[in-house]
N, C-alpha and C positions, 0 to 999 in steps of 0.2 A: 345875716343868717335867716334864710326863708324857713318858716315853720310849716311843716307838712300837716295837712288836715283834710278831712272829708266833710262834706256838708250833711252831717247827720248828728243825732243826739249823742251817740257813743263818742264820737270825736269831740263834741262840745264838752261832755263830762270829763273826758281825758284832759283836754286843754285847761279846763277850770281847775282840775287837781294839780297840774303842772304849775299853773299860775300861783295857786295858793302856796305850794311848796317854796317857790322862789320868793314870794312876798314875805313868808315867814322866816326864811333863811337870811334875807337881806340885812335886817338889823343886827343879827349875830355876826355876820361877815363884816359889817361896818365897825362893830365894837372890836372885833379881832384885829382889823386893819389898824385902828387907832392905837390899840394896845401894843401891837408890833412896832408901830412907828416910835412909840415912847421907849420901848425896850431896845431898839436899834440905837437910839440916841444915848441911852444909858450905857450900853456896851461900848460904844465909841468913846464916850466920855471917860469910862473906867480904863480903857486901853490907853488913852492919851495921858491920864493921870499916872498910870504905872510907868509909862515911858518917861514922863517928867520926873518921877521919883528916881528912876534909874539914872537919868542925866544929873540930877542933883546929888545923888550918891557918888557918882563918878567924880563930879566937881569937888565934893567934900573931901575926897581922898587924893586930890591933885598933889598935895604936898608930899605924898608918899611915892610919887612917880619914880624918883631915883632908886628907891628901895625895891620896887617891883622887878627891877633888872636882876636882883639876887634871887627872887622867888622862883621856885621850881614849878613850872606851869602844869606839869603832869601830876602834881599832887592831888588835884581835884578835877573830877569830870562828872557830867550828868550821865548817870547810868540808865535812868528810866523816868518817864513822866506818866504818872497814873492819873487818868482822867475819869471823871464820873459824868453821868448824864443828868442834866437838869431840864425840867420842862418849863418853858417860858411861853405863855399864851398858847399852850397846847403843842409847842414845837420843841423837839428834843435838841438840846444844845450841850456843848462840852463845857466842863468846868474842871479846874485843877483839884485833884483829890490830894495828891502829894508828889513831891519830886524826890527821887532817890539819887543821892550823890555817891560817887565812888571816890573815897578819900584814901590815898596811899598812906601807909604808916611812915612816919618820919621821927627821927630821934630828936626829942625836944632839947636835949643837952647839947647836941652838936649843931643845931640849926638856930638862927636868930629867934629871939623870944617872940617877935611879932608874927612869925609864920602861922601860928594858931589863929591869930586875928585875921591874917590874910585869907586863910581858908574860909572863915565865917563871912568876911566881906564878899568874897567871890560867890559864896552860896547865896547871899542876900541879893547880889546883883543878877545872878543867873535866874533866881526865882522871880524877880521883877520882870525880866525880859521874857521869860517863858509865859508867865501869867498874862502879860500884855498881848502876846501872840494868840493865846487861847481866847482872850476877849475879842480880839480882832476877828478870829474865826467865828466866834459866837455872833458877832455883828453881821458877818457875811451871810451866815445861815438865816438869821432873823430877817435881814433885808431881802433875801431871795424869797422867803415865805411871804413877806409883806407885799412884794411886787406881784406874786401869784394871787394873793388875796385881793389886791387892788384890781387886777385883771378880772377876777370873778365878780367883784362888786360891779364893775363897769359893764361886764357881759350881762348880768342880771338886770341892772338898772337901765342901761341904755339900749340893749338889744332884745333880750328874751322877754322881759315883762311887757314892754310896749308891743312886741311881736305877738305874744299870746293874746293880749288885749285886743289887738287888731283882728286876729284870726277869729276870736270869740265873737266880736262885733259882726264880722262878715257872715259867720254861720247863723247867728241870730237873725240878721237881716234876710238872709236867704230863706230861713225857715219861716219867717213872718211873711215873706213874699209868696212862698209855697202855700201857706195857710190861707192868705188872701185870695190867691188864684183858685184854690180848692173851693173856698166859700163862694166866690164869684161864679165858678162853673156849676156848683150845686144850685145856685140861685137861678142861673140861666136854664138848667135842666128842669127845675121846678116850674119856672114860668112857661116853658114849652109844654110840659104836661098839662098845666092849667089851661093853656090855649087850645091844646088838642081835645081836652075834655069838653070845653065849651063848644068847639066846632062839631063834636059828635052828638051833642044834645039837640 
């Protein structure tokens, strides 16, 4: 990225301001990047833990497999998943607030006794699966923000800061050369005046 500038003091002051802004922002961006990196790992780990819990729960009820054939699957369904927003390292991410289940009425006297337990088992398993998906989405959002922050860190560190420094160096060199030329030409003019004055005497 070529930095546009002019060889004057206004441009020099402007470039110095831009450089200062980027140098001041860089540590904050690096901290945000490392915080996001940690949060991405945490969200991924939590999602995997919830999936593992779900798999363990399913295995723990394997012995009930023949009974599930009797279970009426329309007894319970997920009606709604209410999400809330949590800020993680300044990024808005989703979190489960509560899960609303729609449970059909059933006659406890005419149905097997374990139907009530079946409903609560399904609620537990559905909750684990949903929460895992929300953590997966949280991980995706945080990872996207981390990548954007990494790009900005690289842009500042590898392109803009060195670019501004180089531009400032060029302007300063140019201005020094201008000043030296001006002094040299003044000296020449002064020497000519002195020579002319001596000749006229």
